[in-house]
Every structure is written in structure tokens, then in C-alpha cells.
SETOR-368732 format. One record per residue (C-alpha): chain; residue in one letter; residue number from 1; x, y, z. Coordinates in nm, 3 decimals. Layout:
REC c r   k      px      py      pz
REC A a NUM       X       Y       Z
...
***
This chain:
REC c r   k      px      py      pz
REC A x   1  15.091  -0.069  10.559
REC A x   2  15.425   0.057  10.513
REC A x   3  15.524   0.185  10.875
REC A x   4  15.877   0.269  10.801
REC A x   5  16.017   0.373  10.456
REC A x   6  16.364   0.462  10.340
REC A x   7  16.389   0.626   9.994
REC A x   8  16.740   0.665   9.813
REC A x   9  16.903   0.735  10.140
REC A x  10  17.260   0.820  10.166
REC A x  11  17.466   0.885  10.478
REC A x  12  17.818   0.974  10.479
REC A x  13  18.050   1.143  10.700
REC A x  14  18.365   1.379  10.631
REC A x  15  18.681   1.231  10.537
REC A x  16  18.900   1.064  10.796
REC A x  17  19.223   1.238  10.659
REC A x  18  19.236   1.609  10.517
REC A x  19  19.203   1.560  10.152
REC A x  20  19.054   1.209  10.134
REC A x  21  18.708   1.119  10.029
REC A x  22  18.362   1.116  10.246
REC A x  23  18.333   0.772  10.423
REC A x  24  17.995   0.645  10.286
REC A x  25  17.821   0.442  10.551
REC A x  26  17.482   0.372  10.382
REC A x  27  17.482   0.421  10.013
REC A x  28  17.121   0.501   9.821
REC A x  29  16.895   0.236  10.033
REC A x  30  16.547   0.182   9.965
REC A x  31  16.383  -0.014  10.257
REC A x  32  15.987  -0.055  10.327
REC A x  33  15.895  -0.215  10.669
REC A x  34  15.509  -0.309  10.715
REC A x  35  15.349  -0.229  11.017
REC A x  36  15.309  -0.517  11.272
REC A x  37  15.625  -0.752  11.113
REC A x  38  15.967  -0.825  11.219
REC A x  39  16.266  -0.744  10.994
REC A x  40  16.611  -0.863  10.993
REC A x  41  16.885  -0.657  10.863
REC A x  42  17.208  -0.851  10.861
REC A x  43  17.557  -0.780  10.763
REC A x  44  17.928  -0.830  10.856
REC A x  45  18.106  -0.538  11.052
REC A x  46  18.096  -0.198  10.870
REC A x  47  17.797  -0.311  10.638
REC A x  48  17.589  -0.005  10.749
REC A x  49  17.340  -0.186  10.933
REC A x  50  17.371   0.034  11.287
REC A x  51  17.364   0.337  11.066
REC A x  52  17.022   0.224  10.936
REC A x  53  16.883   0.204  11.265
REC A x  54  17.006   0.517  11.361
REC A x  55  16.859   0.704  11.096
REC A x  56  16.548   0.578  11.172
REC A x  57  16.527   0.662  11.522
REC A x  58  16.655   0.992  11.406
REC A x  59  16.983   0.981  11.601
REC A x  60  17.154   1.070  11.246
REC A x  61  17.014   1.269  10.950
REC A x  62  17.041   1.132  10.602
REC A x  63  17.312   1.316  10.370
REC A x  64  17.039   1.259  10.078
REC A x  65  16.711   1.073  10.062
REC A x  66  16.389   1.077  10.271
REC A x  67  16.341   0.853  10.600
REC A x  68  15.962   0.847  10.651
REC A x  69  15.773   0.721  10.955
REC A x  70  15.410   0.657  10.916
REC A x  71  15.423   0.846  10.599
REC A x  72  15.585   1.128  10.756
REC A x  73  15.928   1.259  10.638
REC A x  74  16.142   1.257  10.986
REC A x  75  16.436   1.416  10.805
REC A x  76  16.351   1.797  10.876
REC A x  77  16.151   1.766  11.219
REC A x  78  16.254   2.027  11.482
REC A x  79  16.425   1.879  11.827
REC A x  80  16.075   1.873  11.989
REC A x  81  15.898   1.663  11.730
REC A x  82  16.193   1.463  11.756
REC A x  83  16.139   1.383  12.112
REC A x  84  15.774   1.317  12.016
REC A x  85  15.892   1.084  11.734
REC A x  86  16.138   0.900  11.983
REC A x  87  15.868   0.827  12.226
REC A x  88  15.713   0.593  11.967
REC A x  89  16.034   0.411  11.917
REC A x  90  16.166   0.166  12.198
REC A x  91  16.544   0.062  12.163
REC A x  92  16.723  -0.235  12.325
REC A x  93  17.090  -0.260  12.326
REC A x  94  17.379  -0.512  12.335
REC A x  95  17.509  -0.414  12.655
REC A x  96  17.172  -0.352  12.800
REC A x  97  17.242   0.021  12.911
REC A x  98  17.083  -0.009  13.250
REC A x  99  17.139   0.235  13.522
REC A x 100  17.327   0.027  13.778
REC A x 101  17.237   0.284  14.056
REC A x 102  16.840   0.228  13.976
REC A x 103  16.644  -0.087  14.091
REC A x 104  16.495  -0.290  13.817
REC A x 105  16.175  -0.111  13.851
REC A x 106  16.372   0.225  13.870
REC A x 107  16.497   0.164  13.528
REC A x 108  16.189   0.053  13.353
REC A x 109  16.010   0.361  13.521
REC A x 110  16.285   0.600  13.389
REC A x 111  16.129   0.682  13.019
REC A x 112  15.782   0.705  13.209
REC A x 113  15.948   0.974  13.447
REC A x 114  16.109   1.180  13.145
REC A x 115  15.768   1.201  12.980
REC A x 116  15.602   1.321  13.293
REC A x 117  15.388   1.023  13.367
REC A x 118  15.163   1.034  13.702
REC A x 119  15.343   0.823  13.999
REC A x 120  15.037   0.582  14.037
REC A x 121  15.041   0.511  13.674
REC A x 122  15.426   0.442  13.648
REC A x 123  15.381   0.192  13.938
REC A x 124  15.097   0.022  13.757
REC A x 125  15.290   0.034  13.407
REC A x 126  15.603  -0.116  13.557
REC A x 127  15.434  -0.364  13.724
REC A x 128  15.272  -0.463  13.380
REC A x 129  15.575  -0.482  13.206
REC A x 130  15.772  -0.693  13.447
REC A x 131  15.535  -0.944  13.455
REC A x 132  15.534  -0.961  13.090
REC A x 133  15.915  -1.018  13.036
REC A x 134  15.911  -1.291  13.338
REC A x 135  16.076  -1.060  13.618
REC A x 136  15.765  -0.983  13.845
REC A x 137  15.981  -1.100  14.190
REC A x 138  16.274  -0.882  14.058
REC A x 139  16.145  -0.528  14.094
REC A x 140  16.405  -0.431  14.386
REC A x 141  16.663  -0.565  14.260
REC A x 142  16.975  -0.380  14.076
REC A x 143  17.116  -0.485  13.775
REC A x 144  17.455  -0.629  13.903
REC A x 145  17.209  -0.903  14.066
REC A x 146  17.070  -1.028  13.728
REC A x 147  17.227  -1.267  13.494
REC A x 148  17.271  -1.130  13.135
REC A x 149  16.919  -1.256  12.997
REC A x 150  16.756  -1.112  13.280
REC A x 151  16.920  -0.754  13.211
REC A x 152  16.809  -0.794  12.867
REC A x 153  16.460  -0.850  12.986
REC A x 154  16.478  -0.497  13.178
REC A x 155  16.598  -0.361  12.864
REC A x 156  16.290  -0.471  12.690
REC A x 157  16.068  -0.362  12.957
REC A x 158  16.234  -0.036  12.952
REC A x 159  16.163  -0.006  12.577
REC A x 160  15.805  -0.114  12.606
REC A x 161  15.732   0.160  12.867
REC A x 162  15.614   0.430  12.645
REC A x 163  15.403   0.183  12.460
REC A x 164  15.596   0.251  12.124
REC A x 165  15.486   0.135  11.782
REC A x 166  15.860   0.054  11.661
REC A x 167  16.104  -0.147  11.864
REC A x 168  16.470  -0.112  11.750
REC A x 169  16.675  -0.417  11.861
REC A x 170  17.068  -0.340  11.781
REC A x 171  17.255  -0.661  11.838
REC A x 172  17.045  -0.741  12.123
REC A x 173  17.117  -1.109  12.150
REC A x 174  17.547  -1.091  12.081
REC A x 175  17.626  -1.080  12.466
REC A x 176  17.418  -1.388  12.577
REC A x 177  17.463  -1.751  12.563
REC A x 178  17.249  -1.984  12.287
REC A x 179  17.018  -2.066  12.550
REC A x 180  16.950  -1.739  12.697
REC A x 181  16.954  -1.597  12.332
REC A x 182  16.672  -1.834  12.254
REC A x 183  16.488  -1.698  12.548
REC A x 184  16.517  -1.332  12.456
REC A x 185  16.409  -1.386  12.095
REC A x 186  16.110  -1.570  12.255
REC A x 187  16.029  -1.251  12.387
REC A x 188  16.059  -1.034  12.126
REC A x 189  15.833  -1.251  11.920
REC A x 190  15.567  -1.239  12.198
REC A x 191  15.623  -0.852  12.184
REC A x 192  15.538  -0.862  11.815
REC A x 193  15.241  -1.113  11.814
REC A x 194  15.071  -1.005  12.152
REC A x 195  15.147  -0.662  12.110
REC A x 196  15.135  -0.568  11.755
REC A x 197  15.465  -0.373  11.794
REC A x 198  15.667  -0.378  11.453
REC A x 199  16.073  -0.470  11.511
REC A x 200  16.352  -0.407  11.312
REC A x 201  16.633  -0.613  11.403
REC A x 202  17.014  -0.533  11.349
REC A x 203  17.248  -0.847  11.377
REC A x 204  17.524  -1.058  11.208
REC A x 205  17.377  -1.372  11.328
REC A x 206  17.167  -1.542  11.061
REC A x 207  16.993  -1.763  11.370
REC A x 208  16.852  -1.440  11.479
REC A x 209  16.664  -1.389  11.160
REC A x 210  16.569  -1.719  11.111
REC A x 211  16.406  -1.740  11.469
REC A x 212  16.207  -1.438  11.453
REC A x 213  16.197  -1.237  11.115
REC A x 214  15.922  -1.234  10.850
REC A x 215  16.180  -1.038  10.605
REC A x 216  16.530  -1.022  10.584
REC A x 217  16.777  -0.750  10.431
REC A x 218  17.134  -0.813  10.378
REC A x 219  17.373  -0.548  10.387
REC A x 220  17.751  -0.496  10.238
REC A x 221  17.965  -0.187  10.210
REC A x 222  17.657   0.012  10.283
REC A x 223  17.403  -0.117  10.043
REC A x 224  17.123  -0.346  10.022
REC A x 225  17.245  -0.654   9.817
REC A x 226  16.942  -0.901   9.880
REC A x 227  16.597  -0.870  10.071
REC A x 228  16.306  -1.090  10.077
REC A x 229  16.082  -1.320  10.259
REC A x 230  16.307  -1.539  10.566
REC A x 231  16.211  -1.863  10.381
REC A x 232  16.310  -1.754  10.017
REC A x 233  16.618  -1.601  10.111
REC A x 234  16.760  -1.882  10.312
REC A x 235  16.644  -2.145  10.071
REC A x 236  16.791  -1.963   9.767
REC A x 237  17.035  -1.699   9.860
REC A x 238  17.181  -1.518   9.559
REC A x 239  17.473  -1.318   9.673
REC A x 240  17.776  -1.468   9.797
REC A x 241  17.768  -1.282  10.130
REC A x 242  17.419  -1.406  10.163
REC A x 243  17.530  -1.751  10.109
REC A x 244  17.807  -1.704  10.391
REC A x 245  17.552  -1.606  10.629
REC A x 246  17.314  -1.903  10.545
REC A x 247  17.612  -2.157  10.520
REC A x 248  17.618  -2.054  10.930
REC A x 249  17.273  -2.234  10.974
REC A x 250  17.225  -2.434  10.702
REC A x 251  17.442  -2.719  10.572
REC A x 252  17.572  -2.652  10.229
REC A x 253  17.612  -2.922   9.957
REC A x 254  17.915  -3.084  10.040
REC A x 255  18.210  -3.020   9.820
REC A x 256  18.582  -3.026   9.826
REC A x 257  18.772  -3.157  10.132
REC A x 258  18.445  -3.224  10.297
REC A x 259  18.300  -3.445   9.989
REC A x 260  18.616  -3.603   9.960
REC A x 261  18.608  -3.721  10.323
REC A x 262  18.278  -3.859  10.272
REC A x 263  18.397  -4.041   9.977
REC A x 264  18.661  -4.219  10.190
REC A x 265  18.416  -4.297  10.460
REC A x 266  18.115  -4.415  10.248
REC A x 267  18.113  -4.663   9.976
REC A x 268  17.845  -4.646   9.671
REC A x 269  17.729  -4.329   9.515
REC A x 270  17.708  -4.004   9.682
REC A x 271  17.390  -3.791   9.565
REC A x 272  17.220  -3.492   9.710
REC A x 273  16.852  -3.392   9.697
REC A x 274  16.734  -3.064   9.775
REC A x 275  16.408  -3.054  10.006
REC A x 276  16.175  -2.742   9.963
REC A x 277  15.880  -2.673  10.100
REC A x 278  15.597  -2.711   9.884
REC A x 279  15.803  -2.907   9.639
REC A x 280  15.912  -3.206   9.776
REC A x 281  15.941  -3.413  10.092
REC A x 282  16.229  -3.622  10.227
REC A x 283  15.944  -3.906  10.281
REC A x 284  15.878  -3.910   9.861
REC A x 285  16.268  -3.936   9.826
REC A x 286  16.316  -4.188  10.046
REC A x 287  16.012  -4.426   9.919
REC A x 288  16.127  -4.367   9.560
REC A x 289  16.454  -4.484   9.631
REC A x 290  16.326  -4.774   9.852
REC A x 291  16.058  -4.874   9.571
REC A x 292  16.382  -4.959   9.328
REC A x 293  16.524  -5.202   9.610
REC A x 294  16.846  -4.955   9.651
REC A x 295  17.012  -4.932  10.010
REC A x 296  17.042  -4.569  10.119
REC A x 297  17.231  -4.402  10.420
REC A x 298  17.196  -4.016  10.506
REC A x 299  17.567  -3.898  10.527
REC A x 300  17.528  -3.532  10.554
REC A x 301  17.231  -3.260  10.562
REC A x 302  16.937  -3.237  10.704
REC A x 303  16.610  -3.054  10.709
REC A x 304  16.551  -2.713  10.882
REC A x 305  16.234  -2.548  11.014
REC A x 306  16.235  -2.176  10.875
REC A x 307  15.927  -2.018  11.010
REC A x 308  15.708  -2.315  10.974
REC A x 309  15.855  -2.435  10.660
REC A x 310  16.113  -2.692  10.552
REC A x 311  16.414  -2.673  10.364
REC A x 312  16.746  -2.833  10.324
REC A x 313  17.025  -3.072  10.145
REC A x 314  17.031  -3.430  10.183
REC A x 315  17.350  -3.618  10.092
REC A x 316  17.288  -3.981  10.083
REC A x 317  17.541  -4.294   9.974
REC A x 318  17.337  -4.534   9.754
REC A x 319  17.422  -4.908   9.700
REC A x 320  17.282  -5.129   9.454
REC A x 321  17.302  -5.286   9.104
REC A x 322  17.418  -4.994   8.871
REC A x 323  17.090  -5.031   8.706
REC A x 324  16.874  -5.013   8.998
REC A x 325  17.040  -4.716   9.116
REC A x 326  17.014  -4.522   8.806
REC A x 327  16.631  -4.596   8.814
REC A x 328  16.599  -4.511   9.183
REC A x 329  16.760  -4.163   9.119
REC A x 330  16.563  -4.101   8.821
REC A x 331  16.280  -4.167   9.019
REC A x 332  16.367  -3.948   9.335
REC A x 333  16.442  -3.662   9.139
REC A x 334  16.126  -3.629   8.982
REC A x 335  16.026  -3.551   9.359
REC A x 336  16.282  -3.333   9.433
REC A x 337  16.592  -3.136   9.266
REC A x 338  16.923  -3.374   9.249
REC A x 339  17.277  -3.260   9.262
REC A x 340  17.458  -3.550   9.203
REC A x 341  17.849  -3.540   9.383
REC A x 342  18.009  -3.872   9.305
REC A x 343  17.920  -4.147   9.010
REC A x 344  18.109  -4.407   9.178
REC A x 345  17.911  -4.719   9.189
***
């Protein structure tokens, strides 16, 4: 079931200078996000991804098009109805946005207080949430006494306070170190799998998408240029911008100076095989090469786990009689697509 739908959505702002053209932040975007899934929107600065997020939580209204939540067009809602809508949408931010003057418990309690929840219920709910995010012993601490990862956990607990159906994460891990990022991403995945909450993640880091998203949307200049299941997009990116993002987490086929450096360091014939889940395996390639008496060494690339499925490029240096190498390559390429980078014997 589609929970979030954008249809022909454009968002433009007045020109920055007199007589100039309007600034188009989002340009004719169509987007569907199924209930209970995690969708990652990735793009460089200015791509329009954060504007999409603000359109979903009705902090911005589209210039044209429709934004629907659970089949309801939210673009023309009155302020009272918008407040009700936002109670069903949790937000977490890059810089945490916690109240320094409130304790951890006080920060988590805040949206419940605004909603008029009875105090005994607030106390119980806050305790549940702090236990869920692993901060049960930090209720009386203040934000300044916490690490960045702990503060983001408080932000997540606060976002969950009103039991939203949708969680919006705006660059939620950009201010964190790599280890803490993985902890926060694991927590977000728990939010999705255990609580069934639909999550929309805005990021410029493809590693975040690989870690938790079911689908990925790539934006550039306000438009969606590519989208699909995470494995499909990461294993076969079509657009140059997507390819650049994917290259940040998956080794590309060596070319240019990188290939030249490999040629200098490794004698023999250099070939690259593509391993893709359901189509080929590393073991099949190695077995085919070994059966023809060819010596080989893995010199570049590797296998990546993408949401439980494998993909990668393996660049090998092959040594042996020319005819044997030819036969070995033919046998191995029957199991995995071959990209031959160097034909030296």
C-alpha cells in the first residue's frame, strides 16, 4: 500500500534578483513510498531532496502538483488539520535540535506535552522509549552530557513519542563518526522492522542507503534521475550522478591511472569479472580458472553485501600458457560477465 505519494510536484521560489527567473527546487517529481518500507533519497547539495522532505511534512506547499499521505491530499489542509498530520510524522535532524535546558526525559516528553497527553502516560511512554533507544539510564542527564550518538538517540526517541506512522530523517548521521553512524542506522532499522514505521531518509551518503533502505531515489537539479530497489540501482547504476555515488562504496572496474598502476605491479593478463547475486558466484569463477591450471591473484575489487545480496567486481592477474589462459577465461566467463582490461601474456 502506498503511504506517501507525490504526483507532478514542483516547488519554485521567487527570483533571487529583480527580474530574474524563479528558483526551481523541485521539478515535476513523481514519487511513491510504500507503507512499512525505508526509502532513501540521495543527492548532492542543491539536488532538492530536503525540499521533498519539507513537502511531505507540509512545512512547504508545492507550487503545483499533489502531495498525498495515505491517499489524502495535504496541500490544501487547514492549520488545525496540518497539526494533526504532523503528529503522525516524526522528524530527526542532522544537528539533533534538542532543548539544552531540558533533561533527556524532558526532551522526549516535549511533543507529548504539546499534544496534551496526561502526565502519568507521558512518564510511562518516555521510559519505554528511552529503553528502546538504549538510554534508560540517561533520563536525568542533559544533552551537553551526552555524546553525539546518544543525542541522536534522544532525537529518535522524541520523534517516536507520538507513535507516528512516518519518520523523516534529514541527514541524521552526517554529524556522526563512522562507528556511531552504524549504531544509529541499526536503531533506525529496528524502528522500521519492529515498529513498522515508514522511514524516508534524506542523505548524501550512499553507504546510509545501502545499510537500511529498501528503495533508493537519486535526485539532481530538482529532478528524480534514477530510482529502484537498492540492489538493482547499486549493482547497475545508469546515470553519471548515480555512478559517482555508487563508486563511493563499491570499487569500480579499474581504468586509467589505476589500471596502469596495476599493470606495473602485477605481471600476466588482467581481467575483471562481475559477480551478481543470482547470476554468478566468486567460487564458480575461481573453480573455472583453477580447472585449466591457470595461476591467478585477486588484485582489485571485492564482493559487497547489499541488503543480503552480493555484488562486486573482481580484477584478477592470470598467469600461465597463453592457450590455457584463453580457455580459462572462456570457462570463467560462462559463469560471470567478463570485462577484459589488459591482454598481455
